[in-house]
VEXVO-292209 format. One record per residue (C-alpha): residue number from 0; residue in three letters; chain; x, y, z. Coordinates in steps of 0.001 Angstrom, whole numbers, always signed. Last residue first. Example, Ala and Ser with C-alpha at 12.3 -4.5 7.8 and 13.67 -1.06 7.14 Angstrom:
! VEXVO-292209
> num|residuo|cadena|X|Y|Z
> 1|SER|A|+13670|-1060|+7140
> 0|ALA|A|+12300|-4500|+7800
! end
This chain:
! VEXVO-292209
> num|residuo|cadena|X|Y|Z
> 382|LEU|A|+896|-12665|-8288
> 381|TRP|A|+1938|-14307|-4355
> 380|TRP|A|-271|-11286|-2875
> 379|ALA|A|-3501|-12925|-5180
> 378|PHE|A|-2196|-16078|-4449
> 377|PHE|A|-2374|-15800|-393
> 376|GLY|A|-6024|-13631|+241
> 375|SER|A|-7908|-12173|-3213
> 374|PHE|A|-8455|-13273|-6853
> 373|ARG|A|-10936|-11357|-9036
> 372|LEU|A|-10871|-12435|-12858
> 371|GLY|A|-12371|-9896|-15178
> 370|MET|A|-8948|-10161|-16964
> 369|ILE|A|-7351|-10349|-14147
> 368|GLN|A|-8412|-8940|-10784
> 367|ALA|A|-6036|-8826|-7892
> 366|VAL|A|-6515|-8768|-4152
> 365|GLY|A|-3415|-9618|-1484
> 364|THR|A|-2215|-11364|+1399
> 363|ARG|A|+1500|-12314|+2153
> 362|ARG|A|+1503|-10022|+5526
> 361|GLY|A|+616|-7151|+4011
> 360|ILE|A|-1986|-5626|+2037
> 359|THR|A|-890|-6170|-1771
> 358|ALA|A|-2397|-4537|-4710
> 357|LEU|A|-3409|-6173|-7699
> 356|GLN|A|-4502|-4413|-10755
> 355|GLY|A|-4746|-6616|-14685
> 354|LEU|A|-4967|-6423|-18607
> 353|THR|A|-6084|-3206|-19265
> 352|ARG|A|-6948|-3121|-22559
> 351|PHE|A|-5181|-1561|-24914
> 350|SER|A|-5402|+526|-28107
> 349|PHE|A|-3366|+3458|-29638
> 348|ALA|A|-4115|+4532|-33072
> 347|ARG|A|-1885|+3915|-36068
> 346|LEU|A|+65|+6703|-38385
> 345|ARG|A|+1043|+5872|-41730
> 344|GLY|A|+4421|+5924|-43238
> 343|GLY|A|+6449|+9566|-44516
> 342|ARG|A|+9424|+8233|-43335
> 341|LEU|A|+9793|+11726|-40506
> 340|THR|A|+5894|+10852|-39749
> 339|ALA|A|+5964|+6815|-39509
> 338|ALA|A|+9376|+6959|-36992
> 337|ILE|A|+6890|+9739|-34989
> 336|ASN|A|+4084|+7195|-34942
> 335|ASP|A|+6045|+4614|-33946
> 334|ALA|A|+7880|+5692|-30992
> 333|VAL|A|+4373|+7377|-30733
> 332|VAL|A|+3021|+3698|-30667
> 331|LYS|A|+5541|+2030|-28442
> 330|ALA|A|+5333|+4992|-25917
> 329|GLN|A|+1455|+4227|-25523
> 328|ARG|A|+2634|+1041|-24288
> 327|SER|A|+4786|+2124|-21151
> 326|ALA|A|+1688|+4586|-20423
> 325|HIS|A|-1005|+1569|-20278
> 324|GLN|A|+834|-599|-18431
> 323|ALA|A|+1639|+2518|-15943
> 322|THR|A|-1182|+3358|-15272
> 321|PRO|A|-3311|+6950|-16664
> 320|PRO|A|-6918|+5854|-17082
> 319|HIS|A|-8241|+5134|-21611
> 318|PHE|A|-10630|+7368|-22031
> 317|GLY|A|-14638|+7054|-22445
> 316|LYS|A|-15772|+6051|-25939
> 315|THR|A|-15340|+2295|-24266
> 314|ARG|A|-13497|+1067|-27378
> 313|ALA|A|-12537|+4440|-29116
> 312|ASP|A|-11006|+5305|-26004
> 311|PRO|A|-9424|+8514|-25961
> 310|VAL|A|-5959|+9426|-24988
> 309|LEU|A|-6324|+12465|-22349
> 308|ALA|A|-2455|+12908|-21585
> 307|ASN|A|-148|+14308|-19418
> 306|ASP|A|-285|+11751|-16807
> 305|GLY|A|+1181|+9077|-19640
> 304|LEU|A|+1119|+10104|-23302
> 303|ALA|A|+1566|+13106|-25192
> 302|TRP|A|+3135|+14781|-28895
> 301|VAL|A|+3724|+17725|-30233
> 300|ASN|A|+5384|+17922|-34088
> 299|THR|A|+1915|+18241|-35495
> 298|GLN|A|+369|+20130|-33531
> 297|GLY|A|-3758|+21680|-32738
> 296|ALA|A|-5063|+18280|-30197
> 295|VAL|A|-1769|+17174|-29091
> 294|ARG|A|-845|+13479|-30769
> 293|LEU|A|-1011|+10889|-29023
> 292|GLU|A|-2847|+8970|-32377
> 291|ALA|A|-5896|+8492|-31508
> 290|ASP|A|-6149|+12271|-30906
> 289|VAL|A|-4576|+14072|-28056
> 288|VAL|A|-6184|+17035|-25528
> 287|LEU|A|-3902|+17369|-22851
> 286|ARG|A|-4308|+16918|-19408
> 285|GLY|A|-5356|+19092|-16507
> 284|ARG|A|-9561|+17640|-16214
> 283|GLU|A|-9293|+18898|-20154
> 282|THR|A|-6187|+20513|-21693
> 281|PRO|A|-6542|+22190|-24970
> 280|CYS|A|-2792|+23315|-25751
> 279|GLY|A|-1438|+27165|-24366
> 278|LEU|A|+1660|+25103|-23579
> 277|GLY|A|+1446|+27021|-20312
> 276|ALA|A|-1562|+24642|-18754
> 275|LEU|A|+592|+21727|-19167
> 274|LEU|A|+3640|+22878|-17052
> 273|ALA|A|+1455|+22695|-13637
> 272|ASN|A|+1916|+18872|-14021
> 271|PRO|A|-2252|+17758|-13159
> 270|ALA|A|-3121|+17004|-10020
> 269|ASN|A|-2798|+13377|-8152
> 268|GLY|A|-4686|+12067|-5635
> 267|ALA|A|-5117|+11131|-1786
> 266|THR|A|-1627|+9456|-729
> 265|TRP|A|-553|+11733|+1600
> 264|VAL|A|+995|+9959|+4842
> 263|VAL|A|+584|+11313|+7971
> 262|THR|A|+2848|+11062|+11108
> 261|HIS|A|+3079|+12705|+14257
> 260|CYS|A|-306|+12627|+15473
> 259|PRO|A|-2559|+13167|+18146
> 258|LEU|A|-6136|+12417|+16693
> 257|TRP|A|-8821|+15109|+16426
> 256|GLU|A|-12199|+14396|+15257
> 255|GLY|A|-13795|+17115|+13196
> 254|GLY|A|-15919|+15414|+11003
> 253|SER|A|-13775|+15473|+8285
> 252|LEU|A|-10254|+14573|+9985
> 251|GLN|A|-8096|+16547|+11885
> 250|VAL|A|-4623|+15814|+12096
> 249|ARG|A|-2261|+15678|+15286
> 248|GLU|A|+1671|+16913|+15955
> 247|ALA|A|+2617|+19178|+12915
> 246|GLU|A|-658|+20056|+11977
> 245|VAL|A|-2432|+18587|+9251
> 244|SER|A|-6230|+19160|+8130
> 243|ALA|A|-9492|+17928|+7003
> 242|VAL|A|-7954|+14068|+6340
> 241|LYS|A|-11034|+12586|+4390
> 240|HIS|A|-13704|+10765|+5649
> 239|ALA|A|-16603|+8174|+4070
> 238|LEU|A|-14852|+5028|+5305
> 237|ARG|A|-12489|+5533|+7922
> 236|VAL|A|-10174|+2250|+8572
> 235|GLU|A|-8685|+1661|+12251
> 234|VAL|A|-5426|-907|+11271
> 233|GLY|A|-6066|-3546|+13389
> 232|ARG|A|-5234|-7220|+11897
> 231|ALA|A|-9201|-7771|+11314
> 230|THR|A|-9503|-3139|+10444
> 229|LEU|A|-6724|-4959|+7662
> 228|LYS|A|-8362|-7846|+6085
> 227|GLN|A|-11867|-6256|+6137
> 226|ALA|A|-10739|-3479|+4414
> 225|ALA|A|-9152|-5080|+1549
> 224|TYR|A|-12011|-7792|+1339
> 223|HIS|A|-14521|-4519|+1285
> 222|GLY|A|-12132|-3287|-1371
> 221|LEU|A|-12297|-6496|-3397
> 220|ARG|A|-15896|-6734|-2880
> 219|PRO|A|-15895|-3185|-4658
> 218|ASP|A|-14360|-4212|-7735
> 217|LEU|A|-10615|-2385|-8291
> 216|GLU|A|-9964|+1086|-8876
> 215|PRO|A|-12053|+1891|-6283
> 214|LEU|A|-9732|+807|-3807
> 213|LEU|A|-11372|+1033|-434
> 212|SER|A|-15293|+1338|-78
> 211|ASP|A|-16913|+3920|+276
> 210|GLY|A|-15129|+7012|-984
> 209|ALA|A|-13466|+9898|+1329
> 208|HIS|A|-10595|+7082|+2651
> 207|VAL|A|-8730|+7308|+6244
> 206|LEU|A|-6453|+4516|+6846
> 205|VAL|A|-5331|+4800|+10657
> 204|MET|A|-3019|+2389|+12288
> 203|ARG|A|-2357|+3225|+16093
> 202|VAL|A|+437|+1701|+18411
> 201|ASP|A|+138|+1610|+22149
> 200|ALA|A|-1846|-1334|+21714
> 199|GLU|A|+1297|-3634|+20639
> 198|ARG|A|+3350|-2798|+23366
> 197|LEU|A|+6246|-569|+23786
> 196|ASN|A|+8952|-299|+26117
> 195|PRO|A|+11849|-3191|+25201
> 194|TYR|A|+11800|-1750|+21554
> 193|PHE|A|+13275|-4486|+19892
> 192|ARG|A|+10660|-7049|+19532
> 191|LEU|A|+8472|-4027|+18392
> 190|SER|A|+10033|-3714|+15345
> 189|GLY|A|+7316|-6825|+13507
> 188|ARG|A|+4425|-4737|+14061
> 187|VAL|A|+6373|-1802|+12884
> 186|HIS|A|+7292|-3687|+9879
> 185|ASP|A|+3754|-5079|+9314
> 184|HIS|A|+1931|-2098|+9803
> 183|ILE|A|+4011|+268|+7117
> 182|ALA|A|+3580|-1307|+4682
> 181|GLY|A|-26|-2236|+5072
> 180|ILE|A|-529|+451|+5568
> 179|THR|A|+1437|+2008|+2150
> 178|GLU|A|-96|-921|+1
> 177|VAL|A|-3562|+728|+1212
> 176|GLY|A|-2278|+3540|+344
> 175|ALA|A|-664|+3531|-2836
> 174|PHE|A|-3243|+1402|-4220
> 173|GLY|A|-6571|+3732|-3328
> 172|GLY|A|-7775|+4450|+532
> 171|GLY|A|-5938|+8248|+633
> 170|ALA|A|-4707|+9699|+3356
> 169|VAL|A|-2664|+7385|+5397
> 168|VAL|A|-2137|+8188|+8874
> 167|PHE|A|+525|+6445|+11924
> 166|THR|A|+46|+7117|+15570
> 165|LEU|A|+2762|+5368|+17507
> 164|LEU|A|+4086|+9230|+18416
> 163|ALA|A|+888|+10322|+19464
> 162|ARG|A|+724|+7338|+21496
> 161|ARG|A|+3937|+7966|+22904
> 160|ILE|A|+3536|+11270|+23790
> 159|ALA|A|+2905|+11201|+27475
> 158|ALA|A|+5831|+8238|+27888
> 157|CYS|A|+8762|+10063|+25691
> 156|CYS|A|+11204|+10077|+28700
> 155|GLU|A|+11081|+6790|+29234
> 154|SER|A|+12617|+5927|+25154
> 153|ASP|A|+10749|+3412|+23347
> 152|ALA|A|+8948|+6104|+21673
> 151|GLU|A|+11855|+8052|+20476
> 150|GLU|A|+13248|+5523|+18885
> 149|LEU|A|+10340|+3744|+17400
> 148|CYS|A|+9338|+7382|+16390
> 147|GLN|A|+12563|+7874|+13975
> 146|LEU|A|+12144|+3939|+12732
> 145|VAL|A|+9030|+5549|+11300
> 144|ARG|A|+10502|+8655|+9795
> 143|ASN|A|+13515|+6387|+8193
> 142|ARG|A|+11233|+4396|+6766
> 141|LEU|A|+9075|+7518|+5447
> 140|ALA|A|+11729|+9338|+4548
> 139|MET|A|+13200|+6135|+2317
> 138|ALA|A|+9600|+6198|+347
> 137|ASP|A|+10090|+9792|-25
> 136|GLY|A|+13123|+10155|-1189
> 135|LEU|A|+12224|+7210|-4056
> 134|THR|A|+9632|+9155|-5392
> 133|ARG|A|+5914|+9192|-4909
> 132|MET|A|+5008|+8220|-1390
> 131|THR|A|+4056|+11881|+586
> 130|LEU|A|+4819|+12884|+3746
> 129|ALA|A|+2622|+15442|+5514
> 128|HIS|A|+3617|+18248|+7509
> 127|ALA|A|+3566|+21474|+5059
> 126|ALA|A|+1873|+20397|+2410
> 125|ALA|A|-1035|+18838|+4217
> 124|GLY|A|-1145|+22314|+7001
> 123|GLU|A|-4654|+23432|+5317
> 122|THR|A|-6032|+20521|+2296
> 121|GLY|A|-6491|+22968|-197
> 120|PHE|A|-6793|+19457|-2575
> 119|TRP|A|-3194|+18448|-2445
> 118|GLY|A|-2742|+17116|-5568
> 117|VAL|A|+1327|+16193|-5671
> 116|ARG|A|+2640|+16243|-9168
> 115|SER|A|+1646|+14348|-12250
> 114|GLY|A|+3976|+12770|-14816
> 113|LEU|A|+6647|+14640|-17054
> 112|ALA|A|+5627|+12462|-20199
> 111|MET|A|+5218|+15225|-23087
> 110|VAL|A|+7392|+13998|-26000
> 109|VAL|A|+8860|+16913|-28205
> 108|HIS|A|+9435|+16898|-32067
> 107|ASP|A|+11750|+19459|-34192
> 106|PHE|A|+13490|+20282|-31013
> 105|PRO|A|+16069|+22163|-29943
> 104|LEU|A|+17812|+22624|-26184
> 103|GLU|A|+17628|+25659|-23983
> 102|HIS|A|+20143|+25152|-21047
> 101|ARG|A|+20454|+26537|-17813
> 100|HIS|A|+22267|+26467|-14928
> 99|PRO|A|+22896|+25115|-11205
> 98|LEU|A|+26263|+25016|-10034
> 97|VAL|A|+26439|+22168|-8230
> 96|ALA|A|+23183|+20563|-8423
> 95|GLY|A|+23203|+20730|-12379
> 94|HIS|A|+20807|+21794|-15143
> 93|CYS|A|+18132|+24348|-15468
> 92|VAL|A|+15675|+22705|-18458
> 91|ARG|A|+14116|+25375|-20937
> 90|VAL|A|+12673|+23856|-23891
> 89|THR|A|+13314|+25051|-27429
> 88|ARG|A|+10456|+24918|-30502
> 87|GLY|A|+10411|+28783|-30970
> 86|VAL|A|+6770|+28009|-31309
> 85|LEU|A|+5942|+25104|-28536
> 84|ASP|A|+8203|+26859|-26010
> 83|VAL|A|+8096|+24666|-22892
> 82|HIS|A|+9702|+25902|-20066
> 81|GLU|A|+11338|+24899|-16746
> 80|VAL|A|+12142|+21045|-17505
> 79|GLU|A|+14597|+20196|-14277
> 78|GLY|A|+17850|+18805|-15217
> 77|GLN|A|+19589|+15639|-16175
> 76|VAL|A|+20206|+15313|-20004
> 75|PHE|A|+20576|+12068|-21709
> 74|MET|A|+21974|+11228|-25010
> 73|ALA|A|+19745|+7792|-26818
> 72|ARG|A|+22330|+5524|-28633
> 71|ARG|A|+22800|+2976|-25562
> 70|LEU|A|+19567|+4065|-23064
> 69|LEU|A|+18565|+1468|-20445
> 68|LYS|A|+22047|+2080|-19221
> 67|ARG|A|+22011|+5562|-19016
> 66|ILE|A|+19070|+5455|-17214
> 65|PRO|A|+20158|+3742|-14030
> 64|SER|A|+17445|+1445|-12533
> 63|VAL|A|+16032|+1468|-9480
> 62|ILE|A|+13034|-1101|-7265
> 61|HIS|A|+16271|-3593|-6097
> 60|THR|A|+18561|-1041|-5610
> 59|THR|A|+16848|+773|-3244
> 58|ASP|A|+17027|-2221|-993
> 57|LEU|A|+13318|-3926|-338
> 56|ASP|A|+10806|-5054|+3108
> 55|SER|A|+12833|-2117|+4878
> 54|ALA|A|+8525|-724|+5195
> 53|ALA|A|+9293|+2602|+3221
> 52|ILE|A|+11237|+307|+808
> 51|GLU|A|+8864|-2321|+110
> 50|HIS|A|+5549|+654|-222
> 49|LEU|A|+7984|+1868|-2954
> 48|MET|A|+6842|-1384|-4784
> 47|PRO|A|+4377|+268|-7481
> 46|THR|A|+6836|+3367|-8112
> 45|PHE|A|+9677|+1376|-10344
> 44|LEU|A|+11391|+4277|-10219
> 43|PHE|A|+14346|+5292|-13623
> 42|TYR|A|+17711|+6204|-12762
> 41|ASN|A|+19247|+9568|-13624
> 40|ASP|A|+16245|+12116|-12067
> 39|ARG|A|+14925|+14714|-13115
> 38|SER|A|+14991|+13621|-16429
> 37|VAL|A|+15016|+14810|-20461
> 36|LEU|A|+15606|+11635|-22979
> 35|THR|A|+17150|+12628|-25891
> 34|ILE|A|+17334|+11793|-29682
> 33|ALA|A|+18990|+13015|-32721
> 32|VAL|A|+17798|+11849|-36190
> 31|SER|A|+20242|+11796|-39619
> 30|PRO|A|+22404|+9304|-38348
> 29|ASP|A|+19723|+6925|-38343
> 28|ARG|A|+20867|+3977|-36093
> 27|GLY|A|+18907|+5027|-32989
> 26|LEU|A|+15349|+5601|-35033
> 25|ARG|A|+12966|+2246|-34497
> 24|ARG|A|+14932|+1093|-31544
> 23|GLU|A|+15781|+3607|-30119
> 22|LEU|A|+12350|+5416|-30223
> 21|ALA|A|+11225|+2338|-28032
> 20|MET|A|+13454|+3134|-25657
> 19|ALA|A|+13120|+6646|-24991
> 18|ALA|A|+9317|+6041|-25278
> 17|HIS|A|+9724|+3681|-22466
> 16|VAL|A|+11572|+5778|-20544
> 15|GLY|A|+9185|+8994|-20666
> 14|ALA|A|+5739|+6659|-19883
> 13|PHE|A|+7440|+4482|-17234
> 12|GLY|A|+8857|+7911|-15917
> 11|GLY|A|+11721|+9965|-17088
> 10|GLY|A|+10279|+12857|-17860
> 9|LEU|A|+10749|+14668|-21303
> 8|VAL|A|+11184|+13236|-24723
> 7|LEU|A|+13139|+15700|-27202
> 6|ILE|A|+13528|+14133|-30868
> 5|ARG|A|+15754|+15962|-32490
> 4|ARG|A|+15663|+15571|-36415
> 3|PRO|A|+20077|+16193|-37268
> 2|SER|A|+21237|+18683|-39002
> 1|GLN|A|+22078|+18534|-42558
> 0|MET|A|+25855|+18126|-43654
! end
């Protein structure tokens, strides 16, 4: 009996999970095909709502879905991808938390959907002292840090360092940064009534952004609106500034100013996944160069999407942004094209136009840009 053709999907984010689900729909009933998804976590995380976990607005179960429930026919392996050998057609995975060990998983087709990593951009002390907002653990760690700072600041013995305990700095004014500062601002202000020794004047929220406007992905007018709303609520918006260095009890801005601070949240950008550079395939901006059908340049059985791929956009002559709505749709094209490759069909090119982008900025207020139209205020938050 001929062994099944093996398809490995690497990564459990929007790109990877949607690719595995789409492959199931197209090939799951074919006994000559074996589909396997490899992911570090055994759940799919809806990352756009992480800030609501940090602010205790949602329970963790509201934004996670067990991968084994999402996949009906595909196999699932929980583990860390350590190496991809395109010549030998194997992937090395470190598996097991109690007794860690390694597996060599063979493949006939591999889908690179490993996502990105935190980009520290050489900022001194950031990796050691700053919190991030990429995983469920990150959101819970931020929530716990905020509550810990409130508890300590309320104690009389900490009166001398109360200002530093109640100063919260967020680096990065994109979607993650704006939504994070808005969420923890509401969370802290709403919690003060339970702490008799704390006053609103003791709390300091600082949003640091290198650009001239918040939310650079949106129309500048929406970025200015977000800055005005946050400023009106007491958030210090520092535009055209960067976090220069981070220490355990203070942070330095690019202008040389030091802020006493025990909580710094880093949302200032992402870096390419380190595994991509070792594949021996063409990369640009740290991402794999792919054709319109999402095949990696020079390969016939290697596919990439999401944060791992530089996907050409024939309409704009540029590249598709690595957002969740693009990744989930690229996943369907990858599944179609792998099925077509196995069955001798015709491949199709990926084409998609962004439907819209939305961000919340706290207190039931948001900004949105949908199909070229701009919205702000309560209606945008409701959307």
